[in-house]
C-alpha positions as CSV (number, residue, x, y, z in Angstrom):
1,L,-190.3,13.5,74.3
2,L,-192.0,15.3,77.0
3,G,-189.1,17.7,77.2
4,R,-189.4,19.1,73.5
5,T,-191.3,22.4,72.8
6,K,-192.4,23.9,69.4
7,V,-191.5,27.6,68.9
8,L,-193.2,29.6,66.1
9,I,-191.2,32.5,64.9
10,S,-193.1,35.2,62.8
11,V,-190.9,37.2,60.3
12,E,-192.3,40.6,59.7
13,D,-191.9,42.0,56.1
14,V,-190.0,45.2,55.8
15,N,-190.0,47.3,52.7
16,D,-186.7,46.4,51.4
17,N,-187.5,45.7,47.7
18,R,-188.0,48.3,45.0
19,P,-190.8,48.0,42.5
20,E,-189.8,46.5,39.2
21,V,-191.2,48.0,35.9
22,T,-191.0,46.0,32.7
23,I,-192.0,47.4,29.2
24,T,-193.8,44.5,27.6
25,S,-194.4,46.3,24.3
26,L,-193.6,49.7,22.7
27,F,-194.8,51.2,19.4
28,S,-192.1,53.6,18.1
29,P,-191.8,55.7,16.1
30,V,-195.3,57.2,16.3
31,L,-196.8,59.1,13.4
32,E,-197.5,62.7,14.3
33,N,-201.0,62.5,13.0
34,T,-201.9,59.6,15.5
35,L,-205.2,60.2,17.2
36,P,-205.3,60.9,21.0
37,G,-206.1,57.8,23.0
38,T,-203.9,55.5,20.9
39,V,-201.8,53.0,23.1
40,I,-198.1,53.2,22.3
41,A,-196.7,51.0,25.2
42,F,-197.7,48.4,27.8
43,L,-195.9,48.2,31.2
44,N,-195.8,45.5,33.9
45,V,-195.2,46.5,37.5
46,H,-194.0,44.0,40.3
47,D,-192.9,44.4,43.9
48,R,-191.6,41.3,45.8
49,D,-192.6,42.8,49.1
50,S,-196.0,42.1,50.6
51,G,-198.8,44.1,51.9
52,K,-198.6,47.7,51.4
53,N,-194.9,47.3,50.7
54,G,-195.9,45.4,47.6
55,Q,-198.5,47.7,46.3
56,V,-197.2,49.9,43.5
57,V,-198.4,53.1,41.9
58,C,-197.1,54.3,38.5
59,Y,-197.2,57.8,37.0
60,T,-195.3,60.1,34.7
61,R,-193.3,62.9,36.1
62,D,-193.3,65.5,33.2
63,N,-196.2,67.4,31.6
64,L,-196.1,65.5,28.4
65,P,-198.8,64.6,25.8
66,F,-198.8,61.0,27.2
67,Q,-200.7,59.4,30.1
68,L,-200.4,56.1,32.0
69,E,-203.6,54.2,32.5
70,K,-204.0,51.1,34.7
71,S,-205.1,48.1,32.9
72,I,-205.7,44.8,34.6
73,D,-203.7,43.4,37.6
74,N,-200.3,44.9,37.5
75,Y,-200.4,46.2,33.9
76,Y,-200.4,49.8,32.7
77,R,-200.7,51.2,29.3
78,L,-199.1,54.4,27.9
79,V,-201.5,56.3,25.7
80,I,-201.3,59.6,23.6
81,W,-203.1,62.3,25.4
82,E,-202.8,65.2,22.8
83,Y,-201.9,65.6,19.1
84,L,-198.2,65.3,18.3
85,D,-196.3,67.7,16.1
86,R,-193.0,66.4,14.8
87,E,-192.0,69.8,13.6
88,K,-192.0,71.0,17.3
89,I,-190.8,67.9,19.1
90,S,-189.5,64.9,17.1
91,M,-188.6,62.7,20.1
92,Y,-190.0,62.4,23.6
93,N,-188.1,61.0,26.6
94,I,-190.8,59.8,28.9
95,T,-190.0,59.1,32.6
96,V,-192.2,56.6,34.3
97,M,-192.1,56.5,38.1
98,A,-193.2,53.3,40.1
99,S,-193.5,53.7,43.9
100,D,-194.8,51.3,46.5
101,L,-196.9,52.2,49.5
102,G,-194.3,51.0,52.1
103,T,-192.7,53.0,54.9
104,P,-190.5,54.5,53.8
105,P,-191.8,54.1,50.2
106,L,-189.4,52.8,47.6
107,S,-189.6,53.8,44.0
108,T,-188.2,53.0,40.6
109,E,-188.0,55.1,37.4
110,I,-187.5,54.1,33.8
111,H,-187.2,56.1,30.7
112,I,-189.0,55.4,27.5
113,A,-187.9,57.1,24.2
114,V,-190.7,57.7,21.8
115,H,-189.8,59.0,18.3
116,V,-192.4,60.9,16.3
117,A,-192.6,60.0,12.6
118,D,-193.1,62.8,10.0
119,T,-196.2,63.1,7.8
120,N,-196.5,65.5,4.9
121,D,-198.6,68.1,6.7
122,N,-196.6,71.2,5.8
123,P,-196.3,72.9,2.3
124,P,-193.1,74.6,1.3
125,I,-192.9,78.2,2.7
126,F,-191.3,81.2,1.1
127,P,-189.6,83.7,3.4
128,H,-191.5,86.6,1.7
129,A,-194.9,87.1,0.3
130,S,-193.5,88.6,-2.9
131,Y,-190.2,89.4,-4.6
132,S,-189.0,92.0,-7.0
133,A,-185.8,92.4,-9.0
134,D,-184.2,94.9,-11.4
135,I,-182.6,93.7,-14.7
136,P,-180.7,96.1,-17.0
137,E,-181.8,95.8,-20.6
138,N,-179.5,94.3,-23.2
139,N,-178.5,91.6,-20.6
140,P,-176.6,88.6,-21.9
141,R,-178.6,85.6,-22.8
142,G,-178.4,82.8,-20.2
143,A,-177.4,85.1,-17.3
144,S,-178.7,84.4,-13.8
145,I,-181.1,87.2,-12.9
146,F,-182.6,86.1,-9.5
147,S,-183.0,83.3,-7.0
148,V,-185.9,82.1,-4.8
149,T,-185.8,79.6,-1.9
150,A,-188.6,77.9,-0.1
151,H,-188.3,75.8,3.1
152,D,-190.3,72.8,4.1
153,P,-190.4,71.9,7.8
154,D,-191.1,68.3,7.1
155,S,-188.4,65.7,6.7
156,G,-187.2,63.3,4.0
157,N,-189.1,63.4,0.7
158,N,-191.8,65.5,2.4
159,A,-189.2,68.3,2.6
160,Q,-187.7,67.9,-0.9
161,V,-188.7,71.0,-2.8
162,T,-188.8,71.6,-6.6
163,Y,-189.5,74.9,-8.3
164,S,-191.4,75.7,-11.4
165,L,-193.0,78.7,-13.2
166,T,-196.7,78.8,-13.9
167,K,-197.5,78.7,-17.6
168,D,-198.3,82.2,-18.9
169,T,-197.8,84.3,-22.0
170,I,-196.2,87.7,-22.5
171,M,-197.2,89.6,-25.7
172,A,-198.6,86.4,-27.2
173,T,-195.3,84.6,-26.5
174,P,-194.9,81.8,-24.0
175,L,-193.2,82.8,-20.7
176,S,-190.9,79.9,-21.1
177,S,-189.2,81.7,-24.0
178,Y,-188.2,84.6,-21.7
179,V,-187.3,83.1,-18.4
180,S,-186.4,79.6,-17.0
181,I,-185.9,78.4,-13.5
182,N,-183.7,75.6,-12.1
183,S,-186.1,73.1,-10.5
184,D,-183.7,72.1,-7.8
185,T,-182.0,75.4,-6.8
186,G,-184.7,78.0,-7.7
187,V,-182.2,80.1,-9.7
188,L,-183.9,82.1,-12.6
189,Y,-182.1,82.6,-15.9
190,A,-182.9,85.0,-18.8
191,L,-183.4,83.2,-22.1
192,R,-183.2,86.3,-24.2
193,S,-181.8,89.8,-24.1
194,F,-184.5,92.2,-22.9
195,D,-185.4,95.5,-24.6
196,Y,-186.8,98.2,-22.4
197,E,-188.5,99.8,-25.4
198,Q,-190.5,96.6,-25.9
199,I,-191.0,95.1,-22.3
200,Q,-190.8,97.2,-19.1
201,D,-191.6,94.4,-16.6
202,L,-192.4,90.7,-16.2
203,Q,-194.9,89.4,-13.7
204,L,-194.1,85.8,-12.7
205,L,-195.6,83.2,-10.4
206,V,-193.1,80.8,-8.9
207,T,-194.4,77.5,-7.5
208,A,-192.6,75.4,-4.9
209,S,-193.8,71.8,-4.5
210,D,-192.6,69.0,-2.1
211,S,-192.2,65.4,-2.9
212,G,-194.7,64.1,-0.4
213,D,-197.7,61.9,-1.0
214,P,-199.9,63.8,-1.7
215,P,-197.5,66.6,-2.6
216,L,-198.1,70.1,-1.2
217,S,-197.2,73.4,-2.9
218,S,-197.2,77.1,-2.4
219,N,-196.8,80.1,-4.8
220,V,-195.0,83.4,-4.6
221,S,-195.2,86.4,-7.0
222,L,-192.0,87.8,-8.6
223,S,-191.8,91.1,-10.5
224,L,-188.9,91.6,-12.8
225,F,-188.4,95.3,-13.8
226,I,-186.3,96.0,-16.9
227,L,-184.0,99.0,-16.4
228,D,-183.5,101.3,-19.3
229,Q,-180.1,101.8,-20.9
230,N,-179.0,104.6,-23.1
231,D,-179.1,102.6,-26.3
232,N,-181.3,104.8,-28.6
233,V,-180.1,107.8,-30.5
234,P,-182.4,110.9,-30.5
235,E,-184.7,110.8,-33.5
236,I,-185.4,114.0,-35.3
237,L,-189.0,114.5,-36.3
238,Y,-188.8,117.9,-37.8
239,P,-187.5,119.1,-40.1
240,M,-187.8,115.9,-42.1
241,L,-185.1,115.4,-44.7
242,P,-186.5,115.4,-48.3
243,T,-186.4,112.1,-50.1
244,D,-184.4,113.6,-53.0
245,G,-181.4,114.1,-50.7
246,S,-181.6,117.9,-50.5
247,T,-182.0,119.9,-47.3
248,G,-185.2,121.6,-46.3
249,V,-185.5,125.4,-46.8
250,E,-186.8,127.7,-44.0
251,L,-187.7,131.3,-44.8
252,A,-186.6,134.4,-42.9
253,P,-187.5,137.9,-44.1
254,R,-184.8,140.5,-43.9
255,S,-187.1,142.7,-41.8
256,A,-187.1,140.1,-39.0
257,E,-186.2,141.5,-35.6
258,P,-183.9,139.9,-33.0
259,G,-185.6,136.8,-31.5
260,Y,-187.7,136.1,-34.7
261,L,-188.7,132.4,-34.7
262,V,-187.4,130.9,-37.9
263,T,-188.1,127.3,-37.2
264,K,-188.1,124.6,-34.5
265,V,-186.2,121.4,-34.4
266,V,-188.4,118.6,-32.9
267,A,-186.8,115.4,-31.7
268,V,-187.7,112.4,-29.5
269,D,-185.8,109.7,-27.7
270,R,-187.2,106.2,-27.2
271,D,-185.3,105.8,-23.9
272,S,-186.7,106.9,-20.6
273,G,-185.6,109.1,-17.7
274,Q,-182.5,111.1,-18.1
275,N,-181.6,109.0,-21.1
276,A,-184.5,110.7,-22.9
277,W,-183.8,114.3,-21.7
278,L,-182.7,116.2,-24.8
279,S,-180.7,119.4,-25.3
280,Y,-180.2,121.3,-28.5
281,R,-177.2,123.3,-29.6
282,L,-175.9,125.1,-32.7
283,L,-173.0,122.9,-33.9
284,K,-172.1,124.8,-37.0
285,A,-173.3,127.9,-38.9
286,S,-172.3,129.8,-42.0
287,D,-172.8,133.0,-39.9
288,P,-172.2,132.0,-36.3
289,G,-173.6,135.2,-34.8
290,L,-176.8,135.3,-36.8
291,F,-178.9,132.5,-35.2
292,T,-179.4,130.9,-31.8
293,V,-180.9,127.6,-30.8
294,G,-182.9,127.1,-27.6
295,L,-181.2,124.7,-25.2
296,H,-184.3,122.8,-24.2
297,T,-186.9,123.9,-26.8
298,G,-184.9,123.5,-30.1
299,E,-186.3,126.8,-31.4
300,V,-184.1,128.5,-34.0
301,R,-184.3,132.3,-33.6
302,T,-182.5,135.3,-35.0
303,A,-179.8,136.6,-32.7
304,R,-179.7,140.0,-34.3
305,A,-181.5,142.0,-37.0
306,L,-180.9,140.8,-40.5
307,L,-178.8,143.1,-42.7
308,D,-178.6,143.6,-46.5
309,R,-175.1,142.2,-46.5
310,D,-176.2,138.9,-45.0
311,A,-176.0,136.1,-47.5
312,L,-179.2,134.8,-49.0
313,K,-178.4,131.3,-48.1
314,Q,-177.6,130.4,-44.5
315,S,-176.6,126.9,-43.5
316,L,-177.1,125.7,-39.9
317,V,-176.1,122.4,-38.3
318,V,-178.1,121.6,-35.1
319,A,-177.0,118.9,-32.7
320,V,-179.5,117.0,-30.5
321,Q,-178.0,115.2,-27.5
322,D,-179.5,113.1,-24.6
323,H,-178.3,113.0,-21.0
324,G,-177.5,109.3,-20.9
325,Q,-174.2,107.7,-20.0
326,P,-172.5,107.8,-22.4
327,P,-174.6,110.5,-24.2
328,L,-175.8,109.9,-27.7
329,S,-176.5,112.6,-30.3
330,A,-177.9,113.3,-33.8
331,T,-177.5,116.2,-36.2
332,V,-179.7,118.0,-38.7
333,T,-178.8,120.5,-41.4
334,L,-181.0,123.5,-41.9
335,T,-181.0,125.9,-44.9
336,V,-182.5,129.3,-44.2
337,A,-183.4,131.6,-47.1
338,V,-183.0,135.3,-46.2
339,A,-184.8,137.7,-48.5
340,S,-186.8,141.0,-48.3
341,S,-189.9,139.4,-49.7
342,I,-191.3,136.0,-50.5
343,P,-191.2,136.5,-54.3
344,E,-187.5,137.2,-54.0
345,V,-187.0,134.0,-52.1
346,L,-189.0,132.0,-54.7
347,A,-187.0,133.6,-57.5
348,D,-183.7,132.5,-56.0
349,L,-184.8,129.0,-54.8
350,G,-183.0,127.5,-57.8
351,S,-179.7,128.8,-56.3
352,I,-180.5,127.5,-52.8
353,R,-181.6,124.0,-53.5
354,T,-179.1,121.3,-53.9
355,P,-178.9,120.1,-57.5
356,T,-180.4,116.7,-57.9
357,S,-180.1,114.0,-60.5
358,S,-181.1,114.4,-64.2
359,D,-184.3,112.5,-63.8
360,D,-186.4,115.5,-64.9
361,S,-184.4,115.9,-68.1
362,D,-184.5,112.2,-68.8
363,L,-188.2,112.2,-68.3
364,T,-188.6,115.1,-70.7
365,L,-186.5,113.3,-73.3
366,Y,-188.7,110.2,-72.9
367,L,-191.9,112.3,-73.4
368,V,-190.5,114.0,-76.5
369,V,-189.5,110.6,-78.0
370,A,-192.9,109.2,-77.1
371,V,-194.7,112.1,-78.8
372,A,-192.5,111.8,-81.9
373,V,-193.2,108.0,-82.2
374,V,-197.0,108.5,-81.8
375,S,-197.0,111.3,-84.3
376,C,-195.1,109.2,-86.9
377,I,-197.5,106.3,-86.4
378,F,-200.5,108.6,-86.7
379,L,-199.0,110.3,-89.9
380,A,-198.4,106.9,-91.4
381,F,-202.1,105.9,-90.7
382,V,-203.3,109.2,-92.3
383,I,-201.1,108.5,-95.4
384,V,-202.4,105.0,-95.8
385,L,-206.0,106.3,-95.4
386,L,-205.5,109.0,-98.0
387,A,-203.9,106.4,-100.4
388,L,-206.9,104.1,-100.1
389,R,-209.3,107.0,-100.7
390,L,-207.4,108.2,-103.8
391,W,-207.3,104.6,-105.1
392,R,-211.0,104.3,-104.8
393,W,-211.5,107.7,-106.4
394,H,-209.2,106.8,-109.3
395,K,-211.0,103.5,-109.8
396,S,-214.4,105.3,-109.9
397,S,-213.1,107.8,-112.4
398,L,-211.9,105.0,-114.7
399,L,-215.3,103.4,-114.5
400,Q,-217.0,106.6,-115.3
401,A,-214.7,107.3,-118.3
402,S,-215.4,103.9,-119.8
403,G,-219.2,104.3,-119.3
404,V,-219.5,100.9,-117.8
405,G,-222.0,100.3,-115.0
406,L,-222.8,104.0,-114.5
407,A,-226.4,103.2,-114.2
408,G,-225.9,100.6,-111.5
409,L,-223.6,102.8,-109.2
410,P,-225.1,103.6,-105.8
411,A,-225.9,107.1,-105.0
412,S,-223.4,109.1,-102.9
413,G,-223.9,109.1,-99.1
414,F,-223.6,112.9,-98.9
415,V,-226.5,115.2,-99.5
416,G,-224.9,118.1,-101.5
417,M,-222.7,121.0,-100.8
418,E,-224.9,122.4,-98.1
419,G,-224.7,119.2,-96.1
420,V,-220.9,119.0,-96.5
421,Q,-220.5,122.6,-95.3
422,A,-222.7,121.9,-92.3
423,F,-220.8,118.8,-91.4
424,L,-217.4,120.5,-91.6
425,K,-218.5,123.4,-89.5
426,T,-219.1,121.0,-86.5
427,Y,-215.3,120.4,-86.4
428,S,-214.4,124.1,-86.0
429,H,-213.0,124.5,-82.5
430,E,-210.6,126.5,-80.3
431,V,-207.7,124.9,-78.5
432,S,-206.1,126.5,-75.5
433,L,-202.9,125.1,-73.9
434,T,-201.7,126.2,-70.5
435,S,-198.8,124.8,-68.6
436,D,-197.6,126.3,-65.3
437,S,-197.3,130.1,-65.3
438,R,-196.2,130.0,-69.0
439,G,-199.5,129.9,-70.9
440,S,-200.1,129.7,-74.7
441,H,-203.4,130.1,-76.5
442,V,-203.8,128.5,-79.9
443,I,-207.0,129.4,-81.8
444,F,-208.1,127.6,-84.9
445,P,-210.4,129.9,-86.9
446,H,-213.6,128.6,-88.4
447,P,-212.4,127.6,-91.9
448,N,-214.7,127.7,-94.9
449,Y,-214.0,124.5,-96.8
450,A,-216.6,125.2,-99.4
451,D,-213.9,126.9,-101.6
452,T,-211.9,123.7,-101.7
453,L,-214.7,121.6,-103.1
454,I,-215.1,121.2,-106.8
455,S,-217.6,123.7,-108.0
456,Q,-220.5,122.8,-110.2
457,E,-219.1,124.8,-113.0
458,S,-215.7,123.1,-113.1
459,C,-217.5,119.8,-113.1
460,E,-219.7,120.8,-115.9
461,K,-216.7,122.2,-117.9
462,K,-214.8,119.0,-117.3
463,D,-217.3,116.9,-119.1
464,S,-220.3,118.5,-120.8
465,L,-221.5,115.1,-122.1
466,L,-222.3,113.8,-118.6
467,T,-225.9,113.6,-117.7
468,S,-227.3,115.2,-114.6
469,R,-226.9,112.1,-112.5
470,D,-223.3,111.7,-113.7
471,F,-222.6,115.3,-112.7
472,H,-224.0,114.7,-109.2
473,E,-221.9,111.5,-108.8
474,C,-218.7,113.3,-109.9
475,R,-219.4,116.2,-107.6
476,D,-220.2,113.9,-104.6
477,E,-217.1,111.7,-105.2
478,A,-214.8,114.7,-105.3
479,A,-216.4,116.1,-102.2
480,S,-216.0,112.8,-100.4
481,V,-212.3,112.8,-101.2
482,Q,-211.8,116.4,-100.1
483,V,-213.7,115.8,-96.9
484,S,-211.7,112.7,-96.1
485,S,-208.5,114.6,-96.6
486,V,-209.6,117.5,-94.5
487,L,-210.8,115.2,-91.7
488,C,-207.6,113.3,-91.6
489,L,-205.6,116.5,-91.5
490,R,-207.7,117.8,-88.7
491,L,-207.4,114.6,-86.7
492,F,-203.7,114.6,-87.2
493,L,-203.4,118.2,-85.9
494,R,-205.7,117.4,-83.0
495,G,-203.5,114.4,-82.0
496,I,-200.3,116.5,-82.2
497,I,-201.9,119.2,-80.0
498,F,-203.1,116.6,-77.5
499,F,-199.7,115.0,-77.0
500,I,-198.0,118.4,-76.7
501,H,-200.5,119.4,-74.1
502,L,-200.0,116.1,-72.2
503,S,-196.2,116.5,-72.2
504,C,-196.4,120.1,-70.9
505,V,-198.8,119.1,-68.1
506,L,-196.6,116.1,-67.0
507,K,-193.5,118.2,-67.1
508,H,-195.1,120.9,-65.0
509,A,-196.4,118.3,-62.5
510,L,-193.0,116.6,-62.1
């Protein structure tokens, strides 16, 4: 026992163990709108060595928007240091270094993958601020006319874009009746054939919207310009064709010098640009060397002096043509009357104008028939009136002859021969008929109807036995009959003269 000895051996620790890093929790993916300071991971660090060899320090190597913060004991937490943007970096590979304080130091590194989740923070974006396109008129219905595309940098539903047109009207018509757009592809289609003469341009506003919650959208303007096509024939404004089918007549005196302006053809074209540029040329003429037509003015002038041998009637055919592709043209026929004086021209207009239908002769026939019918009716009325007057006079004569009721007869309404003559004189008149340049003057002299009345002597000779009152009644009755006859005859003549005058005036006006 006395020979045993205790020996204490001290083992000195050497730094032969690397730190160990364990991820206790990780929150991934991380929304890009997560606030700075939010913890996304917890780490536990352990080193089996002792002393300084067991003391561990953790840090991140790269300059990332994340930071390691020491918690309690050997725990660290990984927090967001800056705002994240998935559209820039959608995934981060974070390298965490753990190193002890031994000599030499030992270290360990781990990699943490953090995915950034998308939020709908970007609206759809068009590559250009505005668009424009040209569309030829008379386009087929349903044809594709343009296409727009918008890009959304988000992902998933947040990047799904749909297209639409803002509601608007064009010429009081909804825009949707002119153009439509495919909501998925952004292709625009024409729903009708455009006419440049009605619509020259369309101003549209295209909206692109994503499917996020809430959805975001953006707009872009689109100008559609309708291009003119040569689809309108030149329209001749002057000379206008008469409605009766004949051609207009232009006057040219025989004394006209070369270059005399006879007339001017005026035409317009509803197209635009070179499709509306017009040129004039003489297509056909009865005397080709007599007249010329201005190429751009349409002025018809004499090419030489007019001669006596030149025909009175000159016919010209002028063509008006545009400069479109293919060119369109119209023609007009001119009739030029050549004469030494205007009266000579007017005298020969009947041979220049184109014969028309027989409407005038038919109208004259209708007027004559109407006058004849009215005259017959009026004559019949007069005959009936005379018959009634004669019947009353005959009845009165019979009563006077029989001597019955003479004392009770009323006195005549007339006041004697002087009153009758004064009454008749008021109907004396003059009638003047004038129609056109052919005038007629018909005068009715002032007649003296006193000779036609029954004189006092004849009445006395007829019946000497009549008393003074009977004589006056006989004379007044006879005067009444005569006056009625004269008045009827004069009314008849005035009716005939009125209708003849009316027919002449209407014929001259037509």
